[in-house]
C-alpha positions in Angstrom: -145.7 -66.3 -96.6 -147.6 -68.7 -94.6 -145.8 -70.9 -92.2 -147.3 -72.9 -89.3 -145.5 -74.4 -86.4 -144.7 -78.0 -87.1 -145.1 -79.0 -83.4 -148.2 -81.0 -82.3 -151.4 -79.0 -82.3 -151.7 -78.7 -78.5 -149.2 -79.4 -75.8 -150.3 -81.2 -72.7 -150.2 -77.9 -70.7 -152.2 -76.0 -73.3 -154.7 -78.8 -73.5 -155.3 -78.5 -69.8 -155.9 -74.8 -70.2 -158.5 -75.6 -72.9 -160.2 -78.1 -70.6 -160.2 -75.5 -67.8 -161.8 -73.1 -70.1 -164.6 -75.6 -70.6 -163.6 -76.3 -74.2 -164.1 -72.9 -75.5 -164.3 -73.2 -79.3 -162.1 -70.2 -79.9 -159.2 -72.0 -78.4 -159.5 -75.1 -80.5 -160.4 -73.5 -83.8 -159.1 -70.0 -83.7 -156.5 -69.5 -81.0 -154.3 -72.6 -81.4 -150.8 -71.1 -81.3 -149.4 -71.1 -84.8 -146.0 -69.9 -86.1 -146.0 -66.9 -88.4 -148.1 -66.7 -90.4 -150.4 -69.3 -91.7 -154.1 -68.8 -91.7 -155.0 -68.5 -88.1 -157.7 -71.0 -88.8 -159.6 -72.7 -91.6 -163.1 -74.1 -91.0 -166.4 -74.9 -92.6 -168.9 -72.1 -92.3 -170.9 -73.1 -89.3 -173.5 -71.5 -87.0 -171.5 -72.8 -84.0 -168.6 -70.4 -84.6 -168.0 -68.1 -81.6 -165.6 -65.6 -80.2 -162.9 -64.5 -82.6 -164.2 -66.7 -85.4 -166.9 -64.8 -87.3 -170.4 -66.2 -86.7 -172.0 -67.3 -90.0 -174.8 -69.7 -91.0 -173.9 -73.0 -92.6 -175.5 -73.2 -96.0 -175.4 -76.1 -98.4 -174.1 -74.8 -101.7 -173.8 -76.1 -105.2 -170.8 -78.3 -105.7 -168.3 -77.2 -108.3 -165.7 -78.9 -110.5 -162.1 -78.6 -109.3 -160.8 -79.6 -112.7 -159.5 -76.3 -114.1 -159.2 -75.9 -117.8 -157.1 -73.0 -118.7 -154.7 -71.6 -121.3 -151.2 -72.3 -120.1 -147.6 -72.6 -121.1 -147.7 -69.3 -122.9 -144.7 -66.9 -122.4 -146.0 -63.6 -121.0 -143.9 -60.7 -119.8 -146.3 -58.9 -117.4 -145.4 -55.3 -116.7 -145.7 -54.3 -113.0 -146.8 -50.9 -111.9 -144.5 -49.2 -109.4 -146.0 -47.3 -106.4 -143.4 -45.2 -104.7 -140.8 -48.0 -104.8 -142.7 -49.8 -101.9 -145.0 -52.0 -103.9 -145.6 -53.4 -107.4 -148.9 -54.5 -108.9 -149.9 -56.3 -112.1 -153.2 -56.3 -113.9 -155.5 -59.4 -113.6 -159.1 -60.1 -114.5 -161.4 -61.9 -112.1 -164.8 -62.7 -113.4 -164.1 -60.2 -116.2 -163.4 -57.4 -113.7 -160.0 -55.7 -113.9 -158.1 -55.6 -110.6 -154.6 -54.6 -109.6 -152.8 -57.4 -107.8 -149.7 -57.7 -105.7 -147.8 -60.6 -107.2 -146.3 -62.2 -104.1 -143.8 -65.1 -104.0 -144.4 -65.2 -100.2 -148.0 -66.3 -100.2 -150.0 -69.1 -101.9 -153.6 -68.3 -102.7 -155.5 -65.6 -104.7 -157.2 -63.1 -102.4 -159.6 -60.6 -103.9 -161.0 -57.7 -101.8 -164.7 -57.6 -102.1 -166.9 -54.5 -102.6 -169.0 -56.0 -99.8 -166.1 -55.5 -97.4 -166.8 -52.4 -95.4 -163.4 -52.5 -93.6 -161.2 -52.8 -96.7 -160.8 -49.1 -97.5 -159.9 -48.3 -101.0 -159.2 -51.9 -101.8 -162.8 -52.7 -101.2 -164.3 -49.6 -102.8 -162.5 -50.4 -106.0 -162.6 -54.2 -105.4 -164.3 -57.2 -106.8 -168.1 -57.2 -107.2 -169.6 -60.7 -107.3 -173.0 -59.3 -108.2 -171.6 -58.3 -111.6 -170.3 -61.8 -112.4 -172.2 -64.6 -114.0 -169.3 -67.1 -113.3 -169.1 -66.7 -109.5 -169.7 -69.8 -107.4 -169.8 -69.5 -103.7 -167.9 -72.0 -101.6 -168.3 -73.1 -97.9 -164.8 -72.7 -96.5 -163.6 -69.7 -94.5 -160.3 -68.8 -93.0 -158.5 -66.0 -91.2 -155.3 -65.0 -93.0 -152.6 -62.9 -91.3 -150.2 -60.6 -93.2 -147.4 -58.4 -91.8 -149.7 -55.4 -92.4 -152.8 -56.9 -90.7 -155.4 -59.7 -90.9 -158.3 -60.7 -93.2 -161.4 -62.9 -93.0 -162.0 -64.7 -96.3 -164.5 -67.1 -97.8 -163.7 -69.4 -100.7 -165.3 -69.2 -104.1 -164.8 -70.2 -107.7 -164.3 -67.6 -110.5 -162.7 -67.3 -113.9 -159.2 -65.8 -113.9 -157.3 -64.1 -116.8 -153.7 -62.8 -116.7 -152.8 -61.4 -120.2 -153.2 -64.4 -122.5 -153.2 -66.8 -119.6 -156.5 -68.1 -118.4 -157.9 -70.4 -115.7 -161.6 -71.3 -115.7 -163.0 -72.2 -112.2 -160.0 -70.8 -110.3 -160.5 -71.1 -106.5 -160.3 -67.6 -104.9 -160.6 -66.2 -101.4 -163.0 -63.3 -101.2 -162.0 -60.9 -98.4 -165.1 -59.9 -96.5 -163.5 -58.3 -93.5 -160.0 -56.8 -92.9 -157.9 -55.1 -90.3 -155.1 -53.6 -92.4 -154.3 -49.9 -92.3 -152.5 -50.1 -95.6 -155.9 -50.7 -97.3 -157.1 -47.2 -96.5 -155.4 -45.7 -99.6 -154.5 -49.0 -101.3 -153.7 -49.1 -105.0 -154.3 -52.9 -105.2 -157.5 -55.0 -104.9 -156.0 -58.5 -104.9 -153.0 -60.5 -103.7 -151.9 -63.3 -106.0 -149.7 -65.9 -104.3 -146.8 -67.3 -106.2 -145.4 -69.6 -103.5 -144.5 -73.2 -104.1 -147.4 -75.3 -105.4 -148.9 -77.8 -103.0 -148.0 -76.0 -99.9 -151.6 -75.4 -98.8 -152.4 -79.1 -99.5 -149.4 -80.1 -97.4 -150.4 -77.9 -94.5 -154.0 -79.1 -94.6 -152.8 -82.7 -94.4 -150.6 -81.8 -91.5 -153.6 -80.2 -89.7 -155.5 -83.5 -90.2 -152.7 -85.4 -88.6 -152.6 -82.9 -85.7 -156.3 -83.3 -85.0 -155.9 -87.1 -85.2 -153.0 -86.9 -82.7 -155.1 -84.7 -80.4 -158.0 -87.3 -80.4 -155.6 -90.1 -79.8 -154.0 -88.3 -76.9 -157.4 -87.7 -75.3 -158.1 -91.4 -75.5 -154.8 -92.2 -73.8 -155.7 -89.8 -71.0 -159.2 -91.2 -70.7 -160.7 -87.7 -71.4 -164.1 -87.6 -73.0 -164.6 -84.9 -75.5 -167.8 -82.9 -75.1 -170.2 -83.5 -78.0 -170.1 -79.8 -79.1 -166.3 -79.8 -79.3 -166.4 -83.2 -81.0 -168.7 -81.7 -83.6 -166.3 -78.8 -84.1 -163.3 -81.2 -84.4 -165.2 -83.1 -87.1 -166.0 -79.8 -88.9 -162.3 -78.9 -88.8 -161.4 -82.3 -90.3 -163.9 -81.8 -93.1 -162.5 -78.3 -93.7 -159.0 -79.6 -93.9 -160.0 -82.3 -96.4 -161.7 -79.7 -98.6 -158.7 -77.4 -98.3 -156.4 -80.2 -99.3 -158.3 -80.7 -102.5 -159.0 -77.0 -103.3 -156.1 -76.7 -105.8 -156.0 -72.9 -105.4 -152.5 -72.3 -106.6 -152.5 -70.1 -109.7 -149.0 -71.2 -110.9 -150.1 -74.8 -110.4 -153.4 -74.4 -112.3 -151.5 -72.7 -115.1 -148.9 -75.4 -115.1 -146.0 -72.9 -114.8 -142.5 -74.4 -114.6 -140.4 -71.2 -114.7 -141.6 -67.8 -113.4 -139.2 -64.8 -113.2 -139.2 -61.5 -111.4 -137.1 -58.4 -112.0 -137.6 -54.8 -110.8 -136.1 -51.8 -112.5 -133.3 -50.0 -110.7 -134.3 -46.4 -111.5 -136.6 -44.8 -108.9 -140.2 -45.3 -109.9 -139.4 -47.6 -112.8 -141.6 -50.5 -113.6 -141.0 -54.2 -112.9 -141.5 -57.4 -114.8 -143.0 -60.7 -113.9 -142.4 -63.3 -116.7 -144.8 -66.3 -116.8 -143.5 -69.4 -118.4 -140.1 -68.0 -118.8 -137.2 -69.7 -120.6 -135.4 -72.5 -119.0 -132.3 -70.8 -117.4 -130.1 -73.6 -118.7 -131.0 -72.7 -122.2 -130.1 -69.0 -122.0 -126.8 -67.5 -123.1 -126.6 -65.4 -119.9 -124.9 -66.9 -116.9 -127.6 -68.1 -114.5 -126.7 -69.9 -111.3 -128.9 -72.5 -109.7 -129.7 -72.3 -106.0 -131.2 -75.2 -104.2 -134.4 -74.5 -102.3 -134.6 -75.9 -98.7 -137.7 -77.0 -96.9 -141.1 -77.6 -98.4 -143.4 -74.6 -97.9 -141.4 -71.5 -98.9 -138.9 -70.1 -101.5 -136.2 -70.5 -98.8 -132.5 -70.7 -99.2 -129.4 -71.1 -97.0 -127.7 -67.8 -96.1 -124.1 -67.5 -94.9 -121.4 -65.0 -94.2 -123.3 -61.7 -94.5 -120.7 -58.9 -94.6 -120.0 -55.3 -95.7 -117.2 -55.0 -98.2 -115.5 -51.7 -98.9 -114.3 -50.6 -102.3 -110.7 -51.6 -101.4 -111.9 -55.1 -100.5 -111.9 -54.9 -96.7 -114.7 -57.0 -95.3 -116.6 -56.5 -92.0 -118.5 -59.6 -90.8 -122.1 -58.8 -89.9 -124.0 -62.1 -89.4 -124.6 -65.7 -90.4 -121.1 -67.0 -89.9 -122.7 -70.2 -88.6 -125.6 -70.1 -91.1 -129.0 -68.5 -91.5 -132.1 -69.0 -93.6 -133.5 -66.6 -96.2 -136.9 -66.4 -97.8 -137.2 -64.6 -101.2 -140.3 -62.5 -101.1 -141.3 -60.3 -104.0 -144.2 -58.8 -102.0 -142.0 -57.3 -99.2 -140.7 -53.7 -99.6 -137.4 -54.1 -97.8 -134.9 -56.6 -96.5 -135.7 -57.9 -93.0 -133.0 -59.1 -90.7 -132.4 -60.2 -87.1 -132.0 -57.5 -84.5 -128.3 -58.5 -83.9 -127.5 -58.1 -87.6 -129.1 -54.7 -87.7 -127.2 -53.5 -84.6 -123.9 -54.7 -86.0 -124.5 -52.9 -89.4 -125.6 -49.7 -87.8 -122.6 -49.5 -85.4 -120.2 -50.0 -88.3 -121.9 -47.5 -90.6 -122.1 -44.8 -87.8 -118.4 -45.4 -87.2 -117.4 -44.7 -90.8 -119.7 -41.7 -91.1 -122.0 -43.2 -93.7 -124.1 -40.7 -95.7 -126.9 -41.1 -98.2 -125.3 -38.4 -100.3 -122.2 -40.5 -100.9 -123.6 -44.0 -101.5 -120.9 -44.7 -104.1 -118.3 -44.6 -101.3 -120.2 -47.0 -99.0 -119.5 -50.8 -98.7 -121.5 -53.3 -100.7 -123.5 -56.0 -98.9 -122.2 -59.4 -99.7 -123.5 -62.9 -98.7 -123.6 -66.5 -99.8 -127.2 -67.3 -100.8 -127.8 -70.9 -101.6 -124.0 -71.4 -101.4 -123.4 -68.7 -104.1 -121.9 -65.2 -103.5 -124.3 -62.3 -104.3 -123.6 -58.6 -103.9 -126.0 -55.7 -103.4 -125.1 -52.0 -103.5 -125.5 -49.5 -100.6 -128.8 -48.2 -102.0 -130.5 -51.5 -101.0 -129.8 -50.9 -97.3 -129.5 -47.0 -97.0 -132.0 -44.3 -97.9 -134.4 -41.6 -96.7 -137.5 -42.6 -94.8 -140.5 -40.2 -95.1 -143.7 -40.3 -92.9 -144.1 -42.6 -89.9 -144.1 -46.3 -89.2 -147.8 -47.1 -88.5 -148.4 -47.4 -84.8 -150.5 -50.6 -85.3 -147.7 -52.7 -86.8 -144.9 -51.0 -85.0 -146.5 -52.1 -81.7 -147.6 -55.6 -82.9 -144.3 -56.5 -84.4 -142.0 -54.7 -81.9 -140.6 -52.8 -84.9 -138.2 -50.0 -83.7 -137.7 -46.8 -85.5 -135.5 -47.1 -88.5 -131.9 -46.7 -87.5 -130.6 -43.2 -88.3 -127.1 -42.9 -89.8 -126.3 -39.2 -90.0 -128.7 -37.6 -92.5 -130.4 -40.8 -93.6 -131.5 -44.2 -92.3 -130.8 -47.9 -92.7 -133.6 -49.5 -94.8 -133.8 -52.7 -92.8 -136.8 -54.2 -90.9 -136.5 -56.4 -87.9 -137.4 -60.1 -87.9 -136.7 -60.2 -84.1 -135.6 -63.6 -82.9 -137.4 -65.7 -85.4 -135.4 -68.9 -86.1 -135.6 -71.9 -88.3 -133.7 -75.2 -88.3 -131.1 -73.4 -90.6 -130.6 -70.6 -88.0 -131.9 -67.0 -87.8 -134.4 -66.0 -90.5 -133.9 -63.2 -93.1 -136.6 -62.0 -95.5 -135.1 -60.9 -98.8 -137.5 -58.4 -100.4 -137.8 -56.1 -103.3 -134.2 -54.6 -103.2 -132.7 -58.0 -104.2 -135.0 -58.2 -107.3 -133.7 -54.8 -108.5 -130.2 -56.2 -108.9 -130.9 -59.8 -109.8 -133.1 -61.5 -112.4 -134.7 -64.3 -110.3 -136.3 -67.3 -111.9 -138.4 -69.6 -109.7 -138.3 -73.2 -110.9 -141.5 -75.0 -109.7 -140.1 -78.4 -110.8 -141.0 -80.8 -113.5 -144.3 -81.7 -111.8 -145.2 -78.5 -109.9 -148.5 -80.0 -108.6 -146.5 -82.5 -106.5 -145.6 -81.0 -103.1 -142.4 -83.1 -102.8 -140.9 -82.0 -106.1 -137.4 -80.5 -105.9 -137.6 -76.8 -106.5 -134.8 -74.4 -107.2 -134.2 -70.7 -107.8 -131.9 -69.3 -110.5 -130.3 -65.9 -110.4 -128.3 -63.6 -112.7 -127.1 -60.1 -112.2 -128.9 -57.4 -114.3 -128.4 -53.9 -115.6 -130.7 -51.1 -114.7 -133.2 -52.2 -117.3 -133.6 -55.7 -116.0 -131.4 -57.3 -118.7 -129.4 -60.3 -117.4 -125.7 -60.0 -118.1 -122.7 -62.3 -117.8 -120.4 -61.7 -114.8 -116.7 -62.0 -115.6 -115.9 -65.8 -115.5 -113.0 -65.3 -113.0 -115.0 -63.4 -110.5 -118.3 -65.2 -110.2 -121.9 -64.2 -109.9 -122.6 -60.9 -108.1 -119.2 -59.4 -108.7 -119.5 -57.4 -111.8 -116.8 -55.7 -113.8 -115.8 -52.2 -112.6 -117.6 -50.4 -115.4 -120.9 -52.1 -114.4 -120.4 -52.6 -110.7 -122.9 -52.4 -107.9 -121.1 -49.2 -106.7 -121.8 -47.4 -110.0 -125.5 -48.4 -109.8 -125.8 -46.5 -106.6 -124.1 -43.4 -108.0 -126.4 -43.3 -111.0 -129.7 -43.3 -109.1 -128.8 -42.2 -105.6 -130.7 -42.9 -102.3 -134.4 -43.8 -102.4 -137.0 -41.9 -100.5 -139.6 -44.2 -99.1 -142.8 -43.5 -97.3 -142.8 -45.7 -94.1 -146.6 -45.8 -94.0 -146.7 -47.5 -97.5 -144.3 -50.3 -96.7 -145.5 -53.9 -97.4 -144.4 -56.2 -94.7 -143.8 -59.9 -94.8 -146.4 -62.3 -93.3 -143.6 -63.7 -91.2 -143.4 -60.5 -89.2 -146.7 -61.2 -87.6 -146.5 -62.9 -84.2 -142.8 -63.2 -84.4 -141.4 -65.6 -82.0 -138.1 -67.1 -80.8 -139.5 -70.6 -81.4 -138.5 -72.5 -84.5 -140.7 -72.7 -87.5 -140.3 -74.9 -90.6 -139.3 -73.5 -94.0 
C-alpha cells in the first residue's frame, strides 16, 4: 500500500521555501511531500540526520549476499487466523522464531516488530528478538513507513524466512525499532508481510534517483549553489536509493511465486486461506475470470457503475458512472469509498428503512471490476459497530463516525477526495475476499517490474470453495439457491470493534491531488 506522488520531487515554490529555511535537512530528506503512503523517506544511517529523522550513527557493516536461495514453487495452503473479523494472520518463522504476520496485498516488504521496540506495545513484547538469532545480519538502510493506523521507523537486515514448506535464506527484512500505532497496544501480530506486485520498491527507488537528479539539474539552471552539508545528504539519498533498488526484499519475488490466492470464510470468526503457488486459473474446472491490472505499483483495477440492486432487479446508481479505480487490499478490514459515494448510499438506505435484522431484504452491491460484473451481499456494507473509532486516526484521516442506518451502521470507511488518473479511488478490503476466491497473477517473470499482471476471481461458497456461476448470468450472479442474498440470511450482520480495524496505507495523508496506481 505504498504509493508516492509521481510529480517532480520539489516544485519551484517549495524549493524556495527550502532555501528560505536554510536548507533544513528535514525538508529534503523527511518532509518532501509524498502521496499516500510510501515510506516518508529512505536513507543511509547517518550521524547528520536531524529533526523528524531519527539520529543514528553511521556504521560500516558486513556486506551480505543478495542472491537468495530458497525452497520455492511448492503448493501451500496457509490457514489464516481470524481475529474478530477485522484482521487475519498467518504463521511465519523469522530466524527460527515463530511470528504471526498480517499477509497484506497492499504493501511490499516484510516488517518485523522488534523486542527492542519500546513503543510497539504487544507486537514488540512478543516480537522478533535478534539476539536469539545466529543468522541475523544488520543492514545500513533506514526508512519511515506510514500505515493507515500509524507510522514506523525501520532498519533493514537480512534473516532466514520460512513459511510452511517454503523457505528463503537471506531474506531482506525491515526491523521496526520505533512505532506510533495505537493498534499495536493489544496486537495479535508481530509482522506484516507484503504481497504487493514484485519490483515496486525497485521502481520507486529508481524514480527517486531521477527526482534527485532533476533537482540537481534545476539548481544548476537557476545558478543556485547547494551547500556542502546538503550536497552530502543528497549524495547519501542517492546511495540509499541505489541500495534500495537492489535490495530484492519482495517475499513473493524471492519465492518465485506466479499465482497466489486469498479467500476468507464467510461465517463469523471463521478462518481464511492464503494459497502459495496456487493452480493456474486457466487449468481449473471452476469458472475464473481474468481482470487486467492497471498501473505499475499496486493491485489496482478499473471500477465502474457502482449500484445497489434490489431483489426485484431495480438498480440505484451510487458512483463511478464515469469510472473509478479500485485497489484490492487483503490487509484492510472494510471497503473504503469516496465521501460522495458514502453519502449517496446512506441517503438511499435510510430512505428504504434498512435494518441489520433483515439483511436478506436489502439490495446487493454491484459493480464492474476490471470490466466484469461482481456482486456483494448486504452484510459486506451493513453491520454493528462496537467500541469507538480511535481519536488519533479519526482526526488524522478526517474519518467521520460510521453512518447510522436505524439500529446498525454502514461498514464503509472514507477515502476522502483521493483521486487517480482513473478517477476517485476505492479500497476493496476483506469483505470482497469472503465472497470471491481471488488469485493474484504476478506474471511469467515476476521479478520484472514491467511484467503484465492480472487478477482472477471466482465466486465461492461459505467454505471458500470456488463454484461455477450459471453460464447465462455471468460471474457474481449466482443461482437463487446460492445467491448473495441467502449468504446474508445464513450468517446475519457482523459485529465489529472499531478500535481493532486495520486501515489501508492510502488513508494516511489523503489528498485531492492525483497519485499513480
